[in-house]
N, C-alpha and C positions, 0 to 999 in steps of 0.2 A: 472422776469418770475418765478423764484423759489419761491419768496414770494407769488406771486399770486396763484401758485399751492398749497402751504402750506395752504393758506387761504381757497381755494376751497375744497381740499381733507382732510385737517386736520389730516393727517397721513404721517409721514416721509417716511415710507416704500413704501406707494403708490406713493408718490412724486418721490422717487428714481426709482420706477418701470416705471413711465411715461418717466422720463429722459432716462432710459435704453432703452426703446422702440424707443425713438427718435434717440439714438446713433446707434442702430441696423439698423433702416431705413436709417439713414444718410450714414452709411458705405456700405449699399447695393447700394445706388445710386452712392456713390463715387467709388465703385468697378466697376460698369458699365462704368463710366466716365474714370476711370484709364485704363481699358482694351482697350477702344476705342482710348484713347490718346496714350497709349503705342504702340498699333497696328499701328496707323498713323505715329508716329515718327520713330518707329522701321523699318517699311517698307521703309520709305523715306531714312533712313540712309543705310539700308542693300541693297537697290537697286543699290548702287554704287560698291558693292563687287561682285566678280565673283563666289565665292564658295556658295554652297547651305547649308553649315553647319550652318552658323549663322541664316539663315531663319528657319531651323528646330528647333534650340535652342529657337528662338523667339516664335515659335508655341507652344512648350512645356511650356514655361513660361506663355504665354497668357492664356493657358488652365487652369492654376491654380491661376491666379491673383484674379479672382472674388471670388472663395470659400475661399481663404486665407484671403482676406480683410473682408469678412462677418464673418468668425470665429474670427478674431481679434476684430470686432465690438461686437460680443457676449461676448468675454472675458472682454472688457471694460464695457459692460453692467452689467455683473456679479459683477464687482468691484464697480460699481455705486450702485447697489442694496444692496451690503454689507454695504455701508455707512449708509443706512437707517434702517438696521436690528440691533436691540438692542442685547447686549451681552447675555441677558437672553433668547432670542428666539433661543433655541438650534436647533429646527427642521429646521428653515429657514437657519441657518448658516451651518448645515450639508448638506442641499440640495445645498447651494451655493458652499460648498467645493467640493462636488461630481461633480457639473457642471463645476467648475473651473478645476478640474483634467481631466475631459473628454475633455474639450476644449484644454487643454495643449497637451494631447495625439494626438488629431486631428491635431493641428498645427504642431507638430513634424512629424507626418505621411505625412502631405501635403508638408512640406519643403523637407523631404527626398524623397518624390515621385517626386518632381521637379528635385532634384539632380540625382535621378535614371534615370529619363527621359532624362536628358542632357547627362549622361554617356552613355546610350544606343544609343542616336543619334550620339555621337562621335564615338562609336565603329562601328555602322552600316556604318557611313560615311567612316571610315578607311577601313573596309572590302570591301565596294563598290569601294574605290580607288584602292585596291589591285586587285579586279576583273577586273577593267578597264585596268590593266597592264598585264592581262593574267592569273591571279590566280583565275579562274572563280568559283571554287567550295569551296573556303575557307570560304565564308559566310555561306554556307550550313552546313559545318562540324564544324567549330570553333565557329560560331555565337551562336548556342544553348548552348554550354558549357560555353562561356563567359557570356551569359545572366544569366545562373543559378548561376555562381560564384558571379556576381555582386548583384543579388537578395539576396543571402545568406549574403553577407557582409553588405549590406544596412539594411537588417532585423536585424542583430546583433547590428549594431550601434543604430538603433531605440530602441531596447530593453534595451541597456545599458543606453541611455539617459533618457528613461522613468523611469527605476528602480532607477537611481541616483536622479531623481526629487522627488521620493517618499521616499528617505532616506534609501534605501536598500543598504547594504554594497556590492559594486561590487567586491572589492578585494577578499573577501572570496568566493564569487560566482565564480569568475574566477579560483581560486585555485581548487574549487570543480569540475568545468567543466574540468580543466586540468587533474585531476586525473581520472575523468570519461572518458575523451577522450583517455587517455592512455590505460585504460581497454578495451574500444571499439576497439582501434587500434590493441591490442594483439589478441582480439577475431575475428577480421575481417581482418587478414593480407592478405588473398587471394583477398578479395574484394578491399582493398586499392591498392594492387599490380595491379589488373586489371584496376583500375581507373587511376593510374599513367601511365600504358601502353597505355591506351586510349588517355591520354594527349600527350604522346610521338608520337603516330600515327598521331594525328591531327597536331602536329608541324612538325615532320619529313616528313610526307606525303609519305610513301612508296606506298600507293594507296589512291585513292580518291573515293567519292561517284560516282557511275556510271562506275567505272573501272571494267574490266573483269580480274579476277585473277584465278590462279590455286594454290590450297593448297598443302601441303606436302602429303596429302592423295590422290592426283590426282583428287580431285573434282574441277570442274570449275564452276564459276558463276559470277554474277555481284554484286558489293557492293551496298547494299541498304541503309544502315545507319551505321554510326560509332558513337557508344554511349560511355558513360563514363565507363561502365562495359564490354560491349560486342560489337561485330560487326556482322551485319546481311548480309548474302550473299544469293542471289536468284539463285538457280541452274537451269539447263535446264529442270528439271521436275516441275518447278514452286513451288518448296519447298524452304522454308527459312532455311538456315543453320546458327545457332547462335553459335558463337565461342567466348569464353572469350578472352579479349584483351591480357592478360598475356600469354596465350598459343599461340596466333596468332603472337605476336612480337618475339617469340623465334623460330618460324618455318620458313622453306624456302618457299618463295612465288614467283610465276612467275606472273608479271603484263603485260598482253597483250596490255594494253592501253598506256603504257609508253615506250619510250618517245613520240611515234607517234601512231596514230590510225591504219594505214595500218599494216597488218600482213601477213606472208607467208602462202600460202595454198600448201600442198604437196599431190600429187596423185601418187601412186605406181601402175605400170602396168607391167604384165608379158606377154610375147609373146613367141611363139615357136622358137626353134632353127632353123636356116636357114632363118629367117626373116632379111631383110635389115635394119640395125640399123639407117641409114640415113633417110630411108623412115619413120620409126617410129618417129624420131625426128621431121621431117617436119609436120607430122599429128598432133602430140601433141602440137607443137608450134603454128600452125595455129589455132587450137581450142582455146587455151589460149588467143591468141591475139584478137579473135573475141568476147570474153566475156566482156560485158560492166563493170563488177565489178572487172576486172583485170587491174592493172596499166601497162602502156606501158614502163614506166621508173621507176625502172629497168625492163628490158625486161624479159619475161618468159624464163626459161631455162629448158632443158631436159638433164638428166644425165644417162649414162649407169652405173648402180650401182651394178649389181651382175650377176653372171652366176650360176644359180641353177641347181639342178639335172635334171629338166625337162623343164626349161624355162630360158629366159634371162630377167632381170629386168631393167625397166626404171623408173626414178622418175622425174615427172614434178613439178617444183617449180615456183610458180607465186605469185606476191604481190597483195593482195586484197586491195580495196579502203578503207575498214573499217573492224575492227576485228569482228564486229557483223555479217558480211557476209561470214566469213571464211567457215563455214560448208555448207552453201547454195552453195557457189562457188565450193567447192570440190565435192558436189553431182552432180551439173550440169556438171562439167568437166568429171566426171566418165561416166555419161550417154552419153555425146557426143562422148567421146573416144570409148566407147563400140560400138556405132552405126558406127562410122567412120572405126574402125578396121574390123568390119563385112563387111562393104561395100567394103573395099580394100582386102577382103579375107585373112586377117592376122589372124592366129590361136591364140586363147587365150587358152593355155594348162591348163589341170586340172590334179591333181594327179591320177595316174592309175598304176596298177600292171599287169604284163603279167606273167601268170603261164604256164610253160612248163611241160607237163605230159610225163614222160618217159615210153614207152611201154616195158613190159617184153617179152623177147624172149622165 
C-alpha cells in the first residue's frame, strides 16, 4: 500500500499526509464504536448495582471517550506526517511542533476534565446522600464552595503539567508563587479571615440558607446565601443585608429556625383594675385555640404578668406552627382579643391624668 502511494504521489510528505488522514478517520470510527461498546458493556454491568454513583461516572466517561480518541488520532497523524518531512523543511516542522503542542494541551485538558467530572459526581452523590439523611441544605451551601476549590486545584494541576511539558522550571515558579502568595496574604488578611470564617460557618452550621436569624443589632431576616466572604440576609423590608463572615462569626445570633420550625408568639394585653382575671384567661385561651396556625400541644397559656399603675397585664403565649407565621399570628390574635374584650365590655385602659384645681377662698 505504501509503495503504491509512493509510486502515485512521488512525494514522501504527501504519502505520509494520506496515511495521517486514514489514521484520523480510523480513530474517528473507532471512537464511535468504542463509545457504543463501552456504553453497552457498562450499563450491563452497572445494572446489577444499587447505587447510581457508578452510572453517573460512566456517563461522564462516555461523554469524553469520542473527543479523546479523536485527539489521540490527530496526535498519531502528526507523528506520521513528521516522518515524511525532511529536516530541511523548517516551516513544516515548526507547524508540526505547534500542532503537537496544541494537541498535548488538549489531551491534558480532556483527561483532567474527565477527572474533574468524576470528582464532582462523587461530591454531589455524597451531598445528596447527606441530604437524604436529613441534612437537606448542605448541598446548597457547601456544594458551590467545594466545586470552586476542586476547579482551582484541577486548574493548577493542568498548568503544572503543561509547563513541565514545555521545559519550564516549575520549582522556581512555585517559589515565586509562594513569595507572592505570602505578600498577598499579608495584604488581604481581612479577606482571608472572612473566607476562613465562611468555611467554618458552612461546616459548623450555626445557621443555614433559609433560616430566620436575629443579629446582634436586633435586625431579623432570612439567610439568602452563605458565600466565601460574606453572608446575605433578606430582612422584612425586602432589603439584603450583607455581613462579612468574620464579623458574623464573632457576634451573638439567635436562630429562630433551629432546632425546630415552631416558635412562640407572645401577645401582651392590659385590662382595667376590677376585671376578673379568670375571665380574661378564658377569653384569651379560647381565641388562641381557635387559631389554625397555633399548635394545641403544647397548649396556649395565659399569664398574669404585672400590676401596673393603671392596668393589670396578661401575656398570652402560644406556639405557632412555623416561625414564618409568627408576626401574622400575633397580629390576628391582637385583633380577635380586642374584639372579644369589647364584646365582653372589658375595659382596655389608656394612660390618663386627672388634674384637681384648688379654688382660692
